GUPA-642870 format. One line per 3 residues: number of its first residue (from 1); their letters; for each residue x, y, z of N, C-alpha, C. Coordinates in nm, 2 decimals. Example, Ala and Ser with C-alpha at 12.3 -4.5 7.8 and 13.67 -1.06 7.14 Angstrom:
% GUPA-642870
1 = as = 1.32 -0.57 0.78 1.23 -0.45 0.78 1.32 -0.33 0.78; 1.28 -0.22 0.71 1.37 -0.11 0.71 1.29 0.00 0.79
***
This chain:
% GUPA-642870
1 = xxx = 7.18 -6.89 -2.46 7.16 -6.81 -2.36 7.03 -6.76 -2.35; 6.96 -6.75 -2.25 6.81 -6.70 -2.25 6.80 -6.57 -2.28; 6.67 -6.53 -2.34 6.65 -6.38 -2.37 6.64 -6.29 -2.24
4 = xxx = 6.59 -6.37 -2.14 6.57 -6.29 -2.01 6.71 -6.25 -1.96; 6.81 -6.33 -1.96 6.94 -6.29 -1.91 6.99 -6.19 -2.01; 6.98 -6.20 -2.13 7.03 -6.09 -2.23 6.98 -5.96 -2.19
7 = xxx = 6.85 -5.96 -2.17 6.78 -5.84 -2.14 6.83 -5.78 -2.00; 6.85 -5.86 -1.90 6.91 -5.80 -1.78 7.04 -5.73 -1.81; 7.13 -5.81 -1.88 7.26 -5.77 -1.91 7.27 -5.64 -1.98
10 = xxx = 7.17 -5.61 -2.09 7.14 -5.51 -2.16 7.11 -5.40 -2.07; 7.01 -5.43 -1.98 6.96 -5.31 -1.88 7.09 -5.26 -1.80; 7.17 -5.36 -1.75 7.29 -5.31 -1.67 7.38 -5.23 -1.75
13 = xxx = 7.41 -5.28 -1.88 7.50 -5.21 -1.96 7.45 -5.07 -1.97; 7.31 -5.04 -2.00 7.24 -4.92 -2.02 7.27 -4.82 -1.90; 7.24 -4.87 -1.78 7.26 -4.80 -1.65 7.40 -4.76 -1.64
16 = xxx = 7.48 -4.85 -1.66 7.64 -4.81 -1.64 7.68 -4.71 -1.73; 7.63 -4.73 -1.86 7.68 -4.63 -1.96 7.62 -4.50 -1.94; 7.50 -4.48 -1.89 7.45 -4.36 -1.87 7.53 -4.29 -1.75
19 = xxx = 7.57 -4.37 -1.65 7.66 -4.30 -1.55 7.79 -4.26 -1.61; 7.84 -4.35 -1.69 7.97 -4.30 -1.75 7.98 -4.19 -1.83; 7.86 -4.18 -1.91 7.86 -4.06 -2.00 7.82 -3.94 -1.92
22 = xxx = 7.74 -3.96 -1.82 7.70 -3.84 -1.73 7.83 -3.78 -1.65; 7.90 -3.88 -1.59 8.01 -3.84 -1.50 8.14 -3.83 -1.55; 8.18 -3.91 -1.66 8.32 -3.92 -1.67 8.36 -3.87 -1.83
25 = xxx = 8.26 -3.84 -1.91 8.29 -3.80 -2.04 8.30 -3.64 -2.04; 8.41 -3.58 -2.12 8.43 -3.45 -2.12 8.43 -3.40 -2.26; 8.37 -3.48 -2.35 8.35 -3.43 -2.48 8.25 -3.32 -2.51
28 = xxx = 8.28 -3.21 -2.54 8.18 -3.10 -2.57 8.07 -3.14 -2.67; 8.10 -3.23 -2.76 8.00 -3.27 -2.86 7.88 -3.35 -2.80; 7.92 -3.42 -2.68 7.82 -3.51 -2.63 7.76 -3.44 -2.50
31 = xxx = 7.65 -3.37 -2.52 7.58 -3.31 -2.41 7.44 -3.33 -2.41; 7.38 -3.33 -2.30 7.22 -3.35 -2.29 7.19 -3.48 -2.36; 7.25 -3.59 -2.33 7.23 -3.72 -2.39 7.15 -3.81 -2.29
34 = xxx = 7.04 -3.88 -2.35 6.98 -3.98 -2.28 6.98 -4.11 -2.34; 7.03 -4.22 -2.29 7.04 -4.36 -2.35 6.90 -4.41 -2.32; 6.84 -4.45 -2.44 6.70 -4.50 -2.44 6.70 -4.65 -2.46
37 = xxx = 6.79 -4.71 -2.49 6.80 -4.86 -2.50 6.93 -4.93 -2.54; 6.94 -5.05 -2.51 7.05 -5.12 -2.55 7.02 -5.27 -2.61; 7.06 -5.29 -2.72 7.02 -5.43 -2.79 7.17 -5.51 -2.80
40 = xxx = 7.16 -5.61 -2.72 7.27 -5.70 -2.72 7.28 -5.82 -2.82; 7.38 -5.84 -2.89 7.38 -5.96 -2.96 7.37 -6.09 -2.88; 7.34 -6.19 -2.94 7.32 -6.32 -2.88 7.46 -6.37 -2.81
43 = xxx = 7.57 -6.35 -2.88 7.69 -6.39 -2.82 7.76 -6.26 -2.73; 7.68 -6.17 -2.71 7.75 -6.06 -2.63 7.86 -5.97 -2.67; 7.89 -6.00 -2.79 8.01 -5.93 -2.85 7.97 -5.80 -2.90
46 = xxx = 7.87 -5.76 -2.93 7.81 -5.63 -2.98 7.70 -5.57 -2.92; 7.69 -5.44 -2.89 7.57 -5.39 -2.82 7.54 -5.26 -2.91; 7.43 -5.26 -2.94 7.37 -5.13 -3.02 7.31 -5.04 -2.91
49 = xxx = 7.37 -4.94 -2.90 7.31 -4.83 -2.78 7.24 -4.71 -2.85; 7.11 -4.70 -2.81 7.03 -4.61 -2.88 7.02 -4.48 -2.79; 7.03 -4.36 -2.84 7.03 -4.25 -2.75 6.95 -4.14 -2.82
52 = xxx = 6.91 -4.04 -2.75 6.83 -3.92 -2.79 6.92 -3.80 -2.72; 6.90 -3.69 -2.79 6.96 -3.57 -2.72 6.86 -3.45 -2.72; 6.87 -3.37 -2.63 6.78 -3.25 -2.61 6.82 -3.13 -2.69
55 = xxx = 6.94 -3.14 -2.76 6.99 -3.02 -2.82 6.92 -3.02 -2.96; 6.97 -2.92 -3.04 6.90 -2.91 -3.18 6.94 -3.02 -3.25; 6.86 -3.06 -3.36 6.88 -3.17 -3.47 7.01 -3.15 -3.52
58 = xxx = 7.06 -3.04 -3.54 7.19 -3.03 -3.61 7.32 -3.09 -3.54; 7.29 -3.09 -3.40 7.40 -3.15 -3.32 7.40 -3.31 -3.31; 7.30 -3.38 -3.38 7.30 -3.52 -3.37 7.42 -3.58 -3.43
61 = xxx = 7.46 -3.54 -3.54 7.59 -3.60 -3.60 7.72 -3.57 -3.52; 7.73 -3.46 -3.47 7.85 -3.45 -3.38 7.83 -3.52 -3.24; 7.72 -3.55 -3.21 7.70 -3.64 -3.08 7.73 -3.78 -3.12
64 = xxx = 7.71 -3.81 -3.24 7.72 -3.98 -3.27 7.87 -3.97 -3.28; 7.93 -3.88 -3.35 8.07 -3.88 -3.36 8.16 -3.88 -3.23; 8.10 -3.80 -3.14 8.17 -3.79 -3.01 8.16 -3.92 -2.93
67 = xxx = 8.04 -3.99 -2.93 8.01 -4.13 -2.87 8.09 -4.24 -2.94; 8.10 -4.22 -3.06 8.17 -4.33 -3.13 8.32 -4.32 -3.11; 8.37 -4.20 -3.09 8.51 -4.18 -3.05 8.55 -4.23 -2.91
70 = xxx = 8.44 -4.20 -2.82 8.47 -4.25 -2.70 8.43 -4.39 -2.66; 8.39 -4.47 -2.76 8.34 -4.61 -2.75 8.45 -4.69 -2.67; 8.59 -4.67 -2.71 8.68 -4.76 -2.63 8.68 -4.72 -2.49
73 = xxx = 8.69 -4.59 -2.46 8.69 -4.53 -2.33 8.56 -4.59 -2.25; 8.45 -4.58 -2.31 8.33 -4.63 -2.24 8.34 -4.79 -2.21; 8.39 -4.85 -2.31 8.41 -5.00 -2.29 8.50 -5.02 -2.18
76 = xxx = 8.60 -4.97 -2.17 8.70 -4.99 -2.05 8.63 -4.97 -1.92; 8.55 -4.85 -1.92 8.48 -4.83 -1.81 8.38 -4.94 -1.76; 8.31 -4.99 -1.88 8.22 -5.09 -1.86 8.28 -5.22 -1.80
79 = xxx = 8.40 -5.25 -1.85 8.47 -5.35 -1.80 8.50 -5.36 -1.66; 8.53 -5.24 -1.60 8.55 -5.22 -1.46 8.42 -5.25 -1.37; 8.31 -5.20 -1.44 8.19 -5.20 -1.37 8.09 -5.34 -1.37
82 = xxx = 8.11 -5.42 -1.50 8.04 -5.53 -1.52 8.12 -5.65 -1.47; 8.04 -5.76 -1.44 8.10 -5.89 -1.39 8.10 -5.99 -1.49; 8.07 -5.95 -1.62 8.06 -6.04 -1.73 8.20 -6.08 -1.78
85 = xxx = 8.21 -6.19 -1.86 8.34 -6.24 -1.91 8.38 -6.14 -2.02; 8.29 -6.09 -2.10 8.34 -6.02 -2.21 8.25 -5.88 -2.21; 8.31 -5.79 -2.26 8.25 -5.67 -2.27 8.22 -5.63 -2.41
88 = xxx = 8.08 -5.60 -2.46 8.05 -5.59 -2.59 8.12 -5.46 -2.66; 8.14 -5.47 -2.79 8.18 -5.36 -2.87 8.06 -5.27 -2.88; 8.08 -5.14 -2.86 7.97 -5.04 -2.86 7.94 -4.98 -2.98
91 = xxx = 7.80 -4.97 -3.04 7.77 -4.90 -3.16 7.66 -4.81 -3.12; 7.67 -4.68 -3.14 7.59 -4.59 -3.11 7.50 -4.53 -3.22; 7.35 -4.54 -3.20 7.26 -4.50 -3.30 7.17 -4.40 -3.24
94 = xxx = 7.13 -4.31 -3.33 7.03 -4.20 -3.27 6.88 -4.26 -3.28; 6.81 -4.25 -3.16 6.69 -4.30 -3.16 6.59 -4.18 -3.18; 6.51 -4.19 -3.29 6.42 -4.08 -3.33 6.27 -4.13 -3.31
97 = xxx = 6.26 -4.23 -3.22 6.12 -4.28 -3.19 6.04 -4.19 -3.11; 6.10 -4.12 -3.02 6.04 -4.02 -2.93 5.99 -3.92 -3.02; 6.07 -3.84 -3.12 6.02 -3.74 -3.20 5.90 -3.79 -3.29
100 = xxx = 5.93 -3.91 -3.34 5.80 -3.97 -3.43 5.68 -3.99 -3.34; 5.69 -4.03 -3.22 5.57 -4.04 -3.13 5.51 -3.91 -3.09; 5.60 -3.81 -3.08 5.53 -3.67 -3.06 5.45 -3.63 -3.19
103 = xxx = 5.52 -3.64 -3.31 5.45 -3.60 -3.43 5.31 -3.68 -3.44; 5.33 -3.81 -3.43 5.20 -3.90 -3.44 5.09 -3.85 -3.33; 5.13 -3.82 -3.21 5.03 -3.78 -3.12 4.97 -3.64 -3.17
106 = xxx = 5.06 -3.54 -3.21 5.00 -3.41 -3.26 4.90 -3.44 -3.37; 4.94 -3.53 -3.47 4.85 -3.56 -3.57 4.72 -3.62 -3.52; 4.73 -3.71 -3.43 4.60 -3.78 -3.37 4.51 -3.66 -3.31
109 = xxx = 4.57 -3.58 -3.23 4.52 -3.47 -3.17 4.43 -3.38 -3.27; 4.51 -3.35 -3.38 4.45 -3.26 -3.48 4.32 -3.34 -3.55; 4.34 -3.47 -3.56 4.24 -3.54 -3.64 4.11 -3.55 -3.54
112 = xxx = 4.14 -3.58 -3.41 4.02 -3.60 -3.33 3.95 -3.47 -3.29; 4.03 -3.35 -3.29 3.98 -3.23 -3.25 3.85 -3.20 -3.32; 3.75 -3.14 -3.26 3.63 -3.09 -3.33 3.66 -2.98 -3.43
115 = xxx = 3.60 -2.97 -3.54 3.62 -2.85 -3.63 3.61 -2.74 -3.56; 3.68 -2.63 -3.61 3.66 -2.50 -3.55 3.52 -2.44 -3.57; 3.49 -2.39 -3.48 3.32 -2.34 -3.47 3.32 -2.21 -3.58
118 = xxx = 3.23 -2.23 -3.66 3.19 -2.13 -3.75 3.12 -2.02 -3.69; 3.12 -1.90 -3.72 3.04 -1.80 -3.65 2.90 -1.82 -3.68; 2.81 -1.80 -3.57 2.68 -1.81 -3.60 2.62 -1.72 -3.70
121 = xxx = 2.52 -1.76 -3.77 2.45 -1.68 -3.87 2.40 -1.56 -3.81; 2.40 -1.44 -3.89 2.34 -1.32 -3.83 2.19 -1.34 -3.81; 2.14 -1.30 -3.72 1.97 -1.31 -3.70 1.92 -1.23 -3.80
124 = xxx = 1.81 -1.27 -3.86 1.73 -1.20 -3.95 1.67 -1.09 -3.89; 1.66 -0.97 -3.95 1.59 -0.85 -3.89 1.46 -0.88 -3.86; 1.41 -0.83 -3.75 1.27 -0.84 -3.70 1.20 -0.71 -3.69
127 = xxx = 1.07 -0.72 -3.74 0.99 -0.61 -3.73 0.90 -0.59 -3.62; 0.88 -0.49 -3.59 0.78 -0.46 -3.46 0.64 -0.52 -3.49; 0.59 -0.59 -3.41 0.44 -0.65 -3.43 0.35 -0.53 -3.46
130 = xxx = 0.27 -0.56 -3.56 0.16 -0.46 -3.60 0.05 -0.46 -3.48; 0.00 -0.34 -3.47 -0.13 -0.34 -3.38 -0.25 -0.34 -3.45; -0.34 -0.42 -3.39 -0.47 -0.43 -3.46 -0.54 -0.30 -3.45
133 = xxx = -0.60 -0.28 -3.56 -0.69 -0.15 -3.56 -0.83 -0.20 -3.50; -0.86 -0.11 -3.43 -1.01 -0.13 -3.37 -1.10 -0.03 -3.41; -1.21 -0.07 -3.46 -1.31 0.05 -3.49 -1.37 0.11 -3.37
136 = x = -1.37 0.23 -3.38 -1.44 0.28 -3.28 -1.41 0.42 -3.22
***
């Protein structure tokens, strides 16, 4: 099967899953989730679904567990929405690429930024000019 067709199917799965998660999931562990990508196996039997969450980093494990528990429910929902012969088994993975990108961007900004300006040196004390004495 062509890679272009697999990419189109993966995009469709991502869109449909995002709608299912947003509208039909009631699990409190799964909140503020954004699906960032789907990798589909060549035989379309497995789909690796990447996601990020806006919650704290401690909630990621609970979110993975909630999504994994709902994989069957989401797969059935996909079966009703897709027109493919098979619906892939869903595997969820946290996508930390956005966080890494933000960290790298911050490091680049710090490296490129000009060094902090040091205070200018204090001016040397100046004396009043001497007057020339004239004879007379």
